[in-house]
MARMIKE-367937 format. One record per residue (C-alpha): residue in one letter; residue number from 1; x, y, z. Coordinates in nm, 3 decimals. Example, Ala and Ser with C-alpha at 12.3 -4.5 7.8 and 13.67 -1.06 7.14 Angstrom:
BEGIN
<pt><type>A</type><seq>1</seq><x>1.230</x><y>-0.450</y><z>0.780</z></pt>
<pt><type>S</type><seq>2</seq><x>1.367</x><y>-0.106</y><z>0.714</z></pt>
This chain:
BEGIN
<pt><type>X</type><seq>1</seq><x>-3.777</x><y>-0.660</y><z>0.487</z></pt>
<pt><type>X</type><seq>2</seq><x>-3.629</x><y>-0.753</y><z>0.236</z></pt>
<pt><type>X</type><seq>3</seq><x>-3.272</x><y>-0.697</y><z>0.167</z></pt>
<pt><type>X</type><seq>4</seq><x>-3.274</x><y>-0.443</y><z>-0.109</z></pt>
<pt><type>X</type><seq>5</seq><x>-3.481</x><y>-0.223</y><z>0.121</z></pt>
<pt><type>X</type><seq>6</seq><x>-3.261</x><y>-0.343</y><z>0.385</z></pt>
<pt><type>X</type><seq>7</seq><x>-2.934</x><y>-0.221</y><z>0.209</z></pt>
<pt><type>X</type><seq>8</seq><x>-3.102</x><y>0.079</y><z>0.118</z></pt>
<pt><type>X</type><seq>9</seq><x>-3.163</x><y>0.168</y><z>0.481</z></pt>
<pt><type>X</type><seq>10</seq><x>-2.814</x><y>0.123</y><z>0.529</z></pt>
<pt><type>X</type><seq>11</seq><x>-2.637</x><y>0.244</y><z>0.275</z></pt>
<pt><type>X</type><seq>12</seq><x>-2.511</x><y>0.581</y><z>0.440</z></pt>
<pt><type>X</type><seq>13</seq><x>-2.348</x><y>0.367</y><z>0.719</z></pt>
<pt><type>X</type><seq>14</seq><x>-2.187</x><y>0.104</y><z>0.505</z></pt>
<pt><type>X</type><seq>15</seq><x>-2.044</x><y>0.429</y><z>0.302</z></pt>
<pt><type>X</type><seq>16</seq><x>-1.909</x><y>0.563</y><z>0.609</z></pt>
<pt><type>X</type><seq>17</seq><x>-1.793</x><y>0.220</y><z>0.734</z></pt>
<pt><type>X</type><seq>18</seq><x>-1.581</x><y>0.128</y><z>0.425</z></pt>
<pt><type>X</type><seq>19</seq><x>-1.473</x><y>0.466</y><z>0.482</z></pt>
<pt><type>X</type><seq>20</seq><x>-1.362</x><y>0.382</y><z>0.834</z></pt>
<pt><type>X</type><seq>21</seq><x>-1.192</x><y>0.056</y><z>0.758</z></pt>
<pt><type>X</type><seq>22</seq><x>-0.970</x><y>0.251</y><z>0.421</z></pt>
<pt><type>X</type><seq>23</seq><x>-0.899</x><y>0.499</y><z>0.709</z></pt>
<pt><type>X</type><seq>24</seq><x>-0.754</x><y>0.290</y><z>0.939</z></pt>
<pt><type>X</type><seq>25</seq><x>-0.533</x><y>0.112</y><z>0.640</z></pt>
<pt><type>X</type><seq>26</seq><x>-0.426</x><y>0.484</y><z>0.528</z></pt>
<pt><type>X</type><seq>27</seq><x>-0.571</x><y>0.338</y><z>0.213</z></pt>
<pt><type>X</type><seq>28</seq><x>-0.589</x><y>0.665</y><z>0.034</z></pt>
<pt><type>X</type><seq>29</seq><x>-0.685</x><y>0.558</y><z>-0.303</z></pt>
<pt><type>X</type><seq>30</seq><x>-1.010</x><y>0.347</y><z>-0.194</z></pt>
<pt><type>X</type><seq>31</seq><x>-1.058</x><y>0.690</y><z>0.053</z></pt>
<pt><type>X</type><seq>32</seq><x>-1.098</x><y>0.876</y><z>-0.319</z></pt>
<pt><type>X</type><seq>33</seq><x>-1.318</x><y>0.602</y><z>-0.456</z></pt>
<pt><type>X</type><seq>34</seq><x>-1.574</x><y>0.675</y><z>-0.185</z></pt>
<pt><type>X</type><seq>35</seq><x>-1.569</x><y>1.069</y><z>-0.193</z></pt>
<pt><type>X</type><seq>36</seq><x>-1.769</x><y>1.251</y><z>-0.455</z></pt>
<pt><type>X</type><seq>37</seq><x>-1.694</x><y>1.582</y><z>-0.621</z></pt>
<pt><type>X</type><seq>38</seq><x>-1.929</x><y>1.791</y><z>-0.403</z></pt>
<pt><type>X</type><seq>39</seq><x>-1.807</x><y>1.655</y><z>-0.071</z></pt>
<pt><type>X</type><seq>40</seq><x>-1.640</x><y>1.859</y><z>0.204</z></pt>
<pt><type>X</type><seq>41</seq><x>-1.427</x><y>1.706</y><z>0.450</z></pt>
<pt><type>X</type><seq>42</seq><x>-1.383</x><y>1.969</y><z>0.798</z></pt>
<pt><type>X</type><seq>43</seq><x>-1.064</x><y>1.889</y><z>1.004</z></pt>
<pt><type>X</type><seq>44</seq><x>-1.050</x><y>2.030</y><z>1.355</z></pt>
<pt><type>X</type><seq>45</seq><x>-0.654</x><y>2.188</y><z>1.288</z></pt>
<pt><type>X</type><seq>46</seq><x>-0.599</x><y>2.472</y><z>1.325</z></pt>
<pt><type>X</type><seq>47</seq><x>-0.793</x><y>2.545</y><z>1.643</z></pt>
<pt><type>X</type><seq>48</seq><x>-0.997</x><y>2.666</y><z>1.728</z></pt>
<pt><type>X</type><seq>49</seq><x>-1.251</x><y>2.695</y><z>1.366</z></pt>
<pt><type>X</type><seq>50</seq><x>-1.013</x><y>2.359</y><z>1.168</z></pt>
<pt><type>X</type><seq>51</seq><x>-1.026</x><y>2.377</y><z>0.809</z></pt>
<pt><type>X</type><seq>52</seq><x>-1.255</x><y>2.288</y><z>0.525</z></pt>
<pt><type>X</type><seq>53</seq><x>-1.175</x><y>2.077</y><z>0.205</z></pt>
<pt><type>X</type><seq>54</seq><x>-1.381</x><y>2.099</y><z>-0.141</z></pt>
<pt><type>X</type><seq>55</seq><x>-1.416</x><y>1.809</y><z>-0.360</z></pt>
<pt><type>X</type><seq>56</seq><x>-1.290</x><y>1.498</y><z>-0.426</z></pt>
<pt><type>X</type><seq>57</seq><x>-0.939</x><y>1.604</y><z>-0.571</z></pt>
<pt><type>X</type><seq>58</seq><x>-0.911</x><y>1.875</y><z>-0.247</z></pt>
<pt><type>X</type><seq>59</seq><x>-0.960</x><y>1.640</y><z>-0.032</z></pt>
<pt><type>X</type><seq>60</seq><x>-0.739</x><y>1.356</y><z>-0.152</z></pt>
<pt><type>X</type><seq>61</seq><x>-0.503</x><y>1.597</y><z>-0.116</z></pt>
<pt><type>X</type><seq>62</seq><x>-0.484</x><y>1.653</y><z>0.204</z></pt>
<pt><type>X</type><seq>63</seq><x>-0.502</x><y>1.333</y><z>0.284</z></pt>
<pt><type>X</type><seq>64</seq><x>-0.225</x><y>1.204</y><z>0.176</z></pt>
<pt><type>X</type><seq>65</seq><x>-0.022</x><y>1.451</y><z>0.339</z></pt>
<pt><type>X</type><seq>66</seq><x>-0.247</x><y>1.393</y><z>0.684</z></pt>
<pt><type>X</type><seq>67</seq><x>-0.157</x><y>1.023</y><z>0.676</z></pt>
<pt><type>X</type><seq>68</seq><x>0.254</x><y>1.125</y><z>0.547</z></pt>
<pt><type>X</type><seq>69</seq><x>0.256</x><y>1.366</y><z>0.921</z></pt>
<pt><type>X</type><seq>70</seq><x>0.050</x><y>1.127</y><z>1.109</z></pt>
<pt><type>X</type><seq>71</seq><x>0.148</x><y>0.794</y><z>1.032</z></pt>
<pt><type>X</type><seq>72</seq><x>-0.013</x><y>0.588</y><z>1.309</z></pt>
<pt><type>X</type><seq>73</seq><x>-0.378</x><y>0.739</y><z>1.245</z></pt>
<pt><type>X</type><seq>74</seq><x>-0.678</x><y>0.566</y><z>1.364</z></pt>
<pt><type>X</type><seq>75</seq><x>-1.023</x><y>0.596</y><z>1.378</z></pt>
<pt><type>X</type><seq>76</seq><x>-1.188</x><y>0.345</y><z>1.691</z></pt>
<pt><type>X</type><seq>77</seq><x>-1.555</x><y>0.365</y><z>1.617</z></pt>
<pt><type>X</type><seq>78</seq><x>-1.777</x><y>0.407</y><z>1.961</z></pt>
<pt><type>X</type><seq>79</seq><x>-2.145</x><y>0.423</y><z>1.793</z></pt>
<pt><type>X</type><seq>80</seq><x>-2.294</x><y>0.446</y><z>1.469</z></pt>
<pt><type>X</type><seq>81</seq><x>-2.576</x><y>0.464</y><z>1.357</z></pt>
<pt><type>X</type><seq>82</seq><x>-2.796</x><y>0.563</y><z>1.018</z></pt>
<pt><type>X</type><seq>83</seq><x>-3.094</x><y>0.523</y><z>0.787</z></pt>
<pt><type>X</type><seq>84</seq><x>-3.045</x><y>0.593</y><z>0.405</z></pt>
<pt><type>X</type><seq>85</seq><x>-2.798</x><y>0.820</y><z>0.321</z></pt>
<pt><type>X</type><seq>86</seq><x>-2.772</x><y>0.984</y><z>0.651</z></pt>
<pt><type>X</type><seq>87</seq><x>-2.559</x><y>0.807</y><z>0.899</z></pt>
<pt><type>X</type><seq>88</seq><x>-2.400</x><y>0.969</y><z>1.260</z></pt>
<pt><type>X</type><seq>89</seq><x>-2.072</x><y>0.816</y><z>1.384</z></pt>
<pt><type>X</type><seq>90</seq><x>-1.911</x><y>0.856</y><z>1.709</z></pt>
<pt><type>X</type><seq>91</seq><x>-1.522</x><y>0.780</y><z>1.731</z></pt>
<pt><type>X</type><seq>92</seq><x>-1.204</x><y>0.832</y><z>1.894</z></pt>
<pt><type>X</type><seq>93</seq><x>-0.903</x><y>0.927</y><z>1.688</z></pt>
<pt><type>X</type><seq>94</seq><x>-0.538</x><y>0.837</y><z>1.811</z></pt>
């Protein structure tokens, strides 16, 4: 398989891995670069249904506050797979 074709196949997974690395560094600027204006970010808090943030600006603002409240936040990847722009990551949050 050509490198160009492989890059297209792995594109979604690469974005998710970049997001995970920036999350673990608490690098809100890098996280914002990875977001699109039509992005939706869902959280688990407050239980039971969590909250939903829509758009790059709202998500960036949420993440800034989140890292201030959770300075030790870290995601450990347990499993990741993807094809094209579709990716699934199973992770553990501490």
